[in-house]
C-alpha positions as CSV (number, residue, x, y, z in Angstrom):
1,M,117.8,98.2,115.7
2,T,115.3,100.1,113.7
3,Y,112.7,98.4,111.4
4,K,110.7,100.8,109.4
5,Y,108.8,102.9,112.0
6,F,109.8,100.9,115.1
7,D,112.8,100.9,117.4
8,S,113.5,97.4,118.8
9,Q,114.4,98.8,122.3
10,L,111.1,100.6,122.6
11,L,109.2,97.4,121.6
12,K,111.1,95.5,124.3
13,E,110.2,98.1,126.9
14,I,106.5,98.0,125.8
15,A,106.5,94.2,126.1
16,A,108.1,94.4,129.6
17,A,105.7,97.1,130.7
18,I,102.3,95.6,129.7
19,G,103.1,92.0,128.6
20,T,102.2,90.2,125.4
21,P,100.5,89.5,123.1
22,T,100.3,93.2,122.2
23,Y,99.7,95.1,119.0
24,V,101.8,98.3,118.7
25,Y,101.0,101.1,116.3
26,A,103.2,104.1,115.3
27,E,101.4,107.4,114.6
28,R,104.4,108.6,112.7
29,G,104.1,105.7,110.3
30,I,100.4,106.4,109.6
31,R,101.0,110.0,108.8
32,Q,104.0,109.3,106.6
33,Q,102.2,106.6,104.6
34,I,99.3,109.0,104.0
35,A,101.8,111.6,102.7
36,Q,103.4,109.1,100.4
37,I,100.2,107.7,98.8
38,R,98.9,111.3,98.1
39,K,101.6,111.5,95.4
40,V,99.6,109.1,93.2
41,L,97.0,111.7,92.4
42,G,99.4,114.7,92.7
43,G,98.0,118.2,92.5
44,F,94.5,117.2,91.2
45,N,91.3,117.8,93.2
46,A,92.0,114.5,94.9
47,Q,90.5,112.7,97.8
48,L,91.8,109.9,99.9
49,L,89.4,107.5,101.5
50,Y,90.7,105.1,104.1
51,A,89.4,101.5,103.8
52,M,88.7,101.1,107.5
53,K,88.3,97.3,107.2
54,A,92.1,97.3,107.4
55,N,92.0,98.6,111.0
56,S,89.1,100.3,112.6
57,H,90.5,101.3,116.0
58,P,89.0,104.7,116.9
59,R,92.4,106.2,117.9
60,L,93.8,105.3,114.5
61,L,90.7,106.7,112.8
62,E,91.3,110.0,114.7
63,I,94.8,110.3,113.3
64,I,93.5,109.5,109.8
65,R,90.7,112.0,110.0
66,S,93.1,114.7,111.2
67,E,95.0,114.2,107.9
68,G,91.8,115.1,105.9
69,V,91.2,111.6,104.8
70,G,87.6,110.2,104.3
71,I,86.3,106.7,104.8
72,D,85.5,103.7,102.7
73,A,83.0,101.7,104.8
74,V,81.6,98.2,104.0
75,S,79.2,97.5,106.9
76,P,76.6,99.3,109.1
77,V,78.9,99.3,112.1
78,E,81.8,100.7,110.1
79,L,79.5,103.4,108.8
80,K,78.2,104.3,112.3
81,L,81.7,104.2,113.8
82,A,83.0,106.5,111.2
83,L,80.2,108.9,111.9
84,A,80.8,108.6,115.6
85,C,84.5,109.4,115.1
86,G,83.5,112.7,113.4
87,F,83.9,111.9,109.7
88,D,81.8,114.0,107.4
89,P,79.1,111.8,105.9
90,G,79.7,113.3,102.5
91,Q,83.3,112.0,102.7
92,I,82.1,108.4,103.4
93,L,81.6,105.9,100.6
94,Y,79.4,103.0,101.6
95,S,80.3,99.9,99.6
96,A,78.6,97.0,101.3
97,N,78.6,93.7,99.5
98,N,75.2,92.0,99.2
99,M,73.5,94.9,100.9
100,T,70.3,94.4,102.8
101,D,67.3,96.8,102.8
102,D,68.1,98.0,106.3
103,E,71.7,98.7,105.4
104,M,70.7,100.6,102.3
105,N,68.2,102.7,104.2
106,L,70.8,103.4,107.0
107,A,73.4,104.6,104.4
108,R,70.8,106.7,102.6
109,T,69.6,108.5,105.8
110,S,73.2,108.9,107.1
111,G,74.2,111.1,104.1
112,A,77.0,108.8,103.0
113,V,77.6,108.2,99.3
114,I,76.2,104.8,98.4
115,N,78.2,102.7,96.0
116,F,76.2,100.0,94.3
117,G,78.0,96.9,93.0
118,D,74.9,94.9,92.2
119,L,72.4,95.7,89.5
120,E,69.3,94.4,91.3
121,R,70.2,96.3,94.5
122,F,70.6,99.4,92.4
123,R,67.2,98.8,90.9
124,I,65.6,98.4,94.3
125,F,67.2,101.6,95.6
126,S,66.2,103.5,92.5
127,T,62.6,102.4,92.6
128,A,62.3,103.5,96.3
129,N,64.4,106.7,96.0
130,P,63.9,108.4,92.6
131,G,65.9,111.5,91.9
132,S,68.8,110.4,94.0
133,S,72.6,110.5,93.3
134,V,74.7,107.3,93.6
135,C,78.0,105.8,92.8
136,I,78.3,102.6,90.7
137,R,81.0,100.0,91.2
138,V,81.9,98.3,88.0
139,N,83.7,95.0,87.4
140,P,86.3,95.8,84.8
141,D,86.7,92.1,83.9
142,R,90.3,92.0,85.1
143,G,91.5,91.5,88.7
144,A,94.8,91.2,90.5
145,G,96.0,90.6,94.0
146,H,98.6,89.0,96.2
147,H,96.4,85.9,96.6
148,A,93.4,84.5,94.8
149,Y,91.2,85.3,97.8
150,V,91.8,89.0,97.5
151,V,91.2,89.4,93.7
152,T,88.0,91.5,93.6
153,A,87.4,91.8,89.9
154,G,87.2,89.6,86.8
155,K,84.8,87.0,85.5
156,A,84.9,84.9,88.6
157,S,84.4,87.7,91.0
158,K,81.3,88.5,93.0
159,F,82.1,92.2,93.1
160,G,80.8,95.0,90.9
161,I,78.5,95.3,87.9
162,G,79.8,93.8,84.7
163,L,80.6,96.1,81.7
164,D,78.0,94.3,79.7
165,K,75.4,95.8,82.0
166,I,76.1,99.4,81.3
167,D,73.1,99.8,79.2
168,E,70.9,98.4,81.9
169,I,72.5,100.8,84.5
170,K,71.6,103.7,82.2
171,E,68.1,102.4,81.6
172,I,67.4,102.3,85.4
173,S,68.9,105.6,86.0
174,D,66.9,107.3,83.2
175,R,63.6,105.7,84.4
176,Y,64.0,106.9,88.0
177,Q,65.9,110.1,87.4
178,I,69.0,108.8,89.2
179,T,72.2,110.7,88.8
180,I,75.2,108.5,88.6
181,N,77.8,111.0,89.9
182,G,80.5,108.5,90.8
183,L,82.2,105.5,89.2
184,H,84.2,103.0,91.3
185,Q,86.4,99.9,90.8
186,H,88.6,97.8,93.0
187,I,90.6,95.1,91.2
188,G,92.2,93.5,94.3
189,S,94.6,93.9,97.2
190,G,98.4,93.9,97.7
191,N,99.4,95.1,94.2
192,T,102.8,96.8,93.9
193,D,103.3,96.7,90.1
194,V,103.2,100.3,88.8
195,D,102.3,99.4,85.3
196,L,99.4,97.1,86.4
197,I,98.0,99.7,88.7
198,A,98.3,102.5,86.1
199,D,96.7,100.4,83.4
200,S,93.7,99.6,85.7
201,M,93.3,103.3,86.5
202,L,93.3,104.3,82.8
203,S,90.9,101.5,82.0
204,L,88.4,103.0,84.4
205,L,88.7,106.3,82.7
206,D,87.7,104.6,79.5
207,I,84.7,103.2,81.2
208,A,83.9,106.5,82.8
209,A,83.5,108.1,79.3
210,H,80.1,106.4,79.1
211,F,78.7,108.4,82.0
212,E,78.0,112.1,81.4
213,D,77.1,113.2,84.9
214,L,80.1,112.0,86.9
215,E,81.6,114.2,89.6
216,F,84.2,111.8,90.7
217,V,86.0,108.6,89.7
218,N,87.2,106.3,92.5
219,F,90.1,104.0,91.4
220,G,89.8,101.8,94.5
221,G,92.6,100.7,96.7
222,G,94.7,97.6,96.8
223,F,98.1,99.4,97.1
224,G,100.5,96.8,98.4
225,I,103.5,97.1,100.7
226,P,106.9,95.3,100.9
227,Y,106.3,92.5,103.4
228,V,109.6,90.8,102.6
229,T,112.9,92.5,103.4
230,G,114.5,93.6,100.1
231,H,111.3,93.9,98.2
232,D,110.6,97.3,96.7
233,P,107.7,99.4,97.7
234,I,105.4,101.0,95.1
235,D,107.1,103.8,93.3
236,V,104.3,106.3,94.0
237,D,106.2,109.1,92.2
238,Q,106.5,107.0,89.1
239,L,102.8,105.9,89.3
240,G,101.8,109.6,89.6
241,K,103.8,110.5,86.5
242,K,102.3,107.7,84.5
243,V,98.7,108.7,85.2
244,E,99.0,112.4,85.5
245,P,98.5,113.4,81.8
246,H,95.5,111.1,81.5
247,L,93.9,112.4,84.6
248,S,94.5,116.0,83.4
249,K,92.9,115.3,80.0
250,F,89.9,113.6,81.5
251,A,89.3,116.3,84.1
252,S,89.6,119.0,81.4
253,Q,86.7,117.4,79.5
254,R,84.4,117.6,82.6
255,T,82.6,120.7,83.9
256,G,82.9,121.8,87.5
257,K,85.4,120.5,90.1
258,F,86.0,117.0,89.0
259,R,87.5,114.7,91.7
260,F,89.7,111.6,91.6
261,L,89.6,109.2,94.6
262,I,91.7,106.3,95.8
263,E,90.9,104.2,98.9
264,P,94.0,102.7,100.5
265,G,93.8,100.7,103.7
266,R,96.8,98.4,103.9
267,Y,99.1,101.0,102.5
268,I,98.3,103.5,105.3
269,V,98.4,101.2,108.4
270,A,100.2,97.9,107.6
271,E,103.8,99.1,108.1
272,A,102.7,101.1,111.1
273,G,101.9,98.0,113.2
274,A,103.9,95.3,115.0
275,L,102.6,92.3,117.1
276,L,104.7,91.4,120.2
277,I,104.5,87.8,121.3
278,E,106.3,85.7,123.9
279,V,108.1,82.4,123.2
280,T,106.6,79.7,125.5
281,N,108.2,76.6,124.0
282,V,111.0,75.5,121.7
283,K,110.4,71.9,120.5
284,Q,112.4,69.8,118.0
285,V,110.4,67.3,116.0
286,E,112.6,65.4,113.5
287,D,114.4,68.1,111.5
288,N,111.9,70.8,112.5
289,V,112.3,73.2,115.4
290,F,109.0,74.6,116.4
291,V,108.9,77.9,118.3
292,G,105.6,77.9,120.4
293,T,104.2,81.3,121.3
294,N,101.4,82.8,123.4
295,S,99.6,84.1,120.3
296,G,98.1,82.4,117.2
297,M,96.1,82.5,114.1
298,N,93.3,84.0,116.1
299,H,95.4,87.2,116.5
300,L,97.0,87.2,113.0
301,I,95.3,85.0,110.5
302,R,97.1,86.2,107.3
303,P,99.8,83.6,107.3
304,A,97.3,80.7,107.7
305,M,94.7,82.2,105.3
306,Y,96.9,83.6,102.6
307,G,100.3,82.1,103.2
308,A,101.3,85.7,103.8
309,H,104.9,86.5,104.8
310,H,105.6,88.8,107.8
311,E,109.1,89.5,109.0
312,I,109.8,88.2,112.5
313,L,112.4,89.8,114.7
314,N,113.8,88.2,117.9
315,I,114.1,91.5,119.7
316,S,115.4,89.7,122.8
317,N,118.4,88.3,121.0
318,L,119.0,90.4,117.8
319,D,122.7,89.3,117.6
320,G,122.2,85.6,118.3
321,M,123.3,82.9,115.9
322,V,120.8,82.4,113.2
323,S,118.9,79.1,113.0
324,D,116.0,77.7,111.1
325,Y,112.6,77.8,112.9
326,S,108.9,77.3,112.4
327,V,107.0,79.9,114.5
328,V,103.6,78.6,115.6
329,G,100.8,79.6,117.8
330,N,98.7,78.2,120.7
331,I,95.5,77.4,118.7
332,C,94.4,73.8,118.2
333,E,94.8,73.8,114.4
334,S,97.7,72.6,112.3
335,S,97.3,75.7,110.2
336,D,98.2,77.8,113.2
337,F,101.5,79.2,112.2
338,F,103.3,82.5,111.7
339,A,106.2,81.2,109.6
340,H,107.8,78.0,108.4
341,D,111.5,77.4,108.0
342,R,112.4,81.0,108.8
343,D,116.0,82.1,109.7
344,I,115.8,83.9,113.0
345,P,118.5,84.6,115.6
346,E,118.6,81.9,118.4
347,V,115.2,81.7,120.1
348,R,114.8,80.8,123.7
349,I,111.8,80.4,126.0
350,G,110.8,83.8,127.3
351,D,112.1,85.7,124.3
352,T,109.9,88.4,122.8
353,L,109.3,88.2,119.1
354,A,108.0,91.1,117.0
355,I,105.9,90.2,113.9
356,M,106.1,93.2,111.6
357,D,103.8,95.0,109.1
358,V,100.6,93.8,110.9
359,G,98.8,97.2,111.2
360,A,96.4,96.1,108.5
361,Y,94.2,93.0,108.6
362,G,95.7,92.0,112.0
363,V,93.4,92.7,114.8
364,S,90.6,93.6,112.4
365,M,90.5,89.9,111.3
366,A,91.2,88.6,114.8
367,S,88.8,86.3,116.7
368,H,88.2,84.6,120.1
369,Y,88.7,81.2,118.6
370,N,89.5,78.6,121.3
371,L,88.2,81.3,123.7
372,R,91.6,83.0,123.5
373,Q,91.4,86.7,124.3
374,L,92.4,89.5,121.9
375,P,95.8,91.2,122.3
376,A,96.2,94.6,124.0
377,E,96.8,97.5,121.7
378,V,99.3,100.3,122.2
379,L,99.9,103.6,120.3
380,V,103.3,105.3,120.0
381,K,102.4,108.9,119.4
382,D,104.4,111.4,117.4
383,D,105.8,113.0,120.6
384,G,107.2,109.6,121.7
385,S,104.6,109.0,124.4
386,V,103.1,105.6,124.6
387,S,99.4,104.9,125.4
388,V,97.4,101.7,125.9
389,I,94.4,102.1,123.5
390,S,92.8,98.7,124.1
391,A,93.5,96.9,127.4
392,R,93.9,93.2,127.6
393,V,90.9,91.4,129.0
394,D,91.7,88.9,131.8
395,T,90.2,85.4,131.8
396,D,87.7,86.0,134.7
397,T,86.3,89.0,132.9
398,A,86.1,87.1,129.7
399,V,84.0,84.3,131.3
400,E,81.8,86.8,133.0
401,T,81.2,88.5,129.7
402,I,80.3,85.3,128.0
403,L,77.8,84.3,130.7
404,G,76.4,87.8,130.8
405,N,75.7,87.7,127.1
406,A,74.0,84.3,127.2
407,T,70.3,84.7,126.9
408,A,67.3,82.5,126.6
409,T,64.6,84.8,125.2
410,R,61.5,82.7,124.3
411,L,60.2,83.3,120.8
412,D,56.4,83.1,120.4
413,L,56.5,80.8,117.4
414,D,54.5,77.6,116.6
415,L,57.2,75.3,115.2
416,R,55.1,72.2,114.9
417,L,55.3,70.7,111.4
């Protein structure tokens, strides 16, 4: 059986060879998804930035960099890792939320393009660095996403500078000779509606008309993927056709080589990832049949956090009689589940399940909760070879690491009240 970029037999062989839980990534999938999303901006002087919060594994970053894609970074470690992986600082957009002075100075000295989504932080930077060039993240007063937690624009959002502050942005930039050479928005994540995405892009062009010195407009990311079998993916060809005349007109009104940017994360890596887990228990409680596994919400939190749907394949018994199961994890939380009331071919103890479309916001949101270790990670390369890119840590090593990191450095403070 083939599911998107994965062959079930190969997944079975990987599970047998190195055990579970294991994340598996397909290089072919990453490259093909990049080729698809490029169609949104067509033949313009366009630039893709990868939102590395989706998955920041260095081996995946190498693949993405080889495709000429830049980086959207949101933390100091993301920024430093991108630089260490060879990304050109001029192709890195630094968009930290609630940025500190140290972060701001790190981004400035690194050569990355700094994206300010807060008026006061923009004022602080401008005062200290007159004559600089920056990008501004605006809040277009309208957001959208697959869940309320991933809507990143609108009146209730902490992100971006409101449109009612444009005059203040200009006042600060004029006072300190700041060139606003980029404008950015990001309305939310997981959007697949072509009209909604196109309308948000065109709205940003209307806002951009207020800024004379722009060299680029960044429409943000948030491009969704079909997590549910039968759901349609974004029609990137149709989206490209909808926005093309408007991009062309806008670019013709600007001098020099004007650029348009988008910053997909999920779209590039989600479908290129699978999580292999083992069934450790099958337990009937009243009318519910719980499938217990050796993984949990600490490895894939999206179902618990967002109620997100991920297809689950029983790759050990693809042709078995389908029954209704709730697939749960080994974490001490009632919210620890992968699926409720899901039709899956008969599940038995020892079977290997493959949770699909987990390349984005899987391991990047994982934790050591309950002191459970992270999964191994494997890359299936274009040539068919398979490599372990992150080894599983055994329990003894985990305990040694915890004890080794435990310190008791005395602080020379007088804490008497």
